[in-house]
NUDRENDO-676051 format. One record per residue (C-alpha): residue in three letters; x, y, z; residue number from 1. Coordinates in steps of 0.1 Angstrom, whole numbers, plus 5000, padded with zeros to 4 digits. Example, Ala and Ser with C-alpha at 12.3 -4.5 7.8 and 13.67 -1.06 7.14 Angstrom:
% residues 2
ALA  5123  4955  5078  1
SER  5137  4989  5071  2
% end
This chain:
% residues 103
MET  2390  1152  7638  1
GLU  2411  1121  7632  2
HIS  2419  1098  7661  3
TYR  2453  1082  7662  4
ILE  2461  1051  7683  5
ILE  2489  1069  7701  6
GLN  2463  1092  7717  7
ASN  2451  1062  7738  8
PHE  2485  1057  7754  9
GLY  2484  1084  7780  10
PRO  2449  1076  7794  11
ASN  2458  1038  7794  12
LEU  2491  1044  7812  13
LYS  2473  1064  7839  14
ARG  2446  1038  7842  15
LEU  2471  1010  7846  16
ARG  2491  1030  7871  17
GLN  2461  1038  7892  18
LYS  2448  1002  7890  19
ALA  2482  0991  7904  20
GLY  2478  1017  7932  21
LEU  2510  1036  7923  22
SER  2517  1072  7923  23
GLN  2536  1088  7894  24
THR  2566  1091  7916  25
ASP  2565  1054  7926  26
LEU  2561  1042  7890  27
ALA  2588  1065  7877  28
LYS  2612  1050  7903  29
GLU  2602  1014  7894  30
LEU  2608  1022  7857  31
GLY  2640  1042  7862  32
ILE  2627  1073  7845  33
GLY  2620  1108  7857  34
LYS  2586  1116  7872  35
GLN  2582  1145  7848  36
TYR  2585  1121  7818  37
LEU  2558  1099  7832  38
SER  2535  1129  7839  39
ASP  2541  1141  7803  40
TYR  2532  1107  7789  41
GLU  2500  1106  7809  42
LYS  2491  1142  7798  43
GLN  2500  1133  7762  44
LYS  2526  1161  7761  45
SER  2552  1136  7750  46
TYR  2555  1099  7742  47
PRO  2580  1073  7754  48
THR  2610  1060  7736  49
PHE  2608  1024  7725  50
ALA  2631  1015  7754  51
ASN  2607  1032  7779  52
LEU  2577  1017  7762  53
ASP  2592  0983  7766  54
LYS  2599  0990  7804  55
ILE  2562  1000  7808  56
ALA  2548  0970  7790  57
CYS  2571  0946  7810  58
PHE  2563  0963  7843  59
PHE  2525  0960  7838  60
GLN  2528  0927  7819  61
VAL  2505  0941  7792  62
ASN  2502  0938  7754  63
SER  2499  0965  7728  64
SER  2461  0966  7729  65
GLN  2462  0974  7766  66
LEU  2487  1002  7760  67
PHE  2473  1016  7728  68
GLY  2437  1003  7725  69
THR  2406  1021  7733  70
ILE  2391  1020  7767  71
LYS  2365  0995  7755  72
GLU  2393  0973  7741  73
SER  2412  0975  7773  74
VAL  2382  0966  7794  75
VAL  2375  0936  7773  76
GLU  2412  0926  7776  77
ASP  2411  0931  7814  78
ARG  2379  0910  7817  79
SER  2393  0883  7795  80
SER  2424  0881  7817  81
ASP  2402  0881  7849  82
LEU  2382  0852  7834  83
GLU  2413  0832  7826  84
ASN  2425  0837  7862  85
LEU  2392  0826  7876  86
MET  2392  0795  7854  87
ASP  2427  0786  7866  88
GLU  2417  0790  7902  89
PHE  2385  0769  7896  90
CYS  2406  0741  7880  91
GLU  2431  0741  7908  92
LEU  2403  0739  7934  93
LEU  2385  0712  7915  94
GLU  2417  0692  7912  95
LYS  2423  0695  7950  96
ARG  2387  0684  7957  97
LEU  2390  0654  7934  98
LYS  2423  0643  7950  99
GLN  2407  0647  7985  100
SER  2377  0626  7975  101
ALA  2399  0599  7960  102
LYS  2416  0593  7993  103
% end
């Protein structure tokens, strides 16, 4: 059986929603779409319009690999983002320490 990239969308949307701690109802309200549309997206019964896809990507601040990639690709992307955030925090902390020691 062939696997199409669109098949990853529903599970990725659900994962992102749950990671954000949102119910389908809450996310639907945030996006300005009906809860049933969101449920159908997650269950792969239907797929979003380009306008709704853009709303989803903007809301979660994700790129196409996080919406359409495999779980493995999404995990790598998430970890990469986490690593970037940790590096930013480390640099800020180091900068503060250096300023304190210079006084």
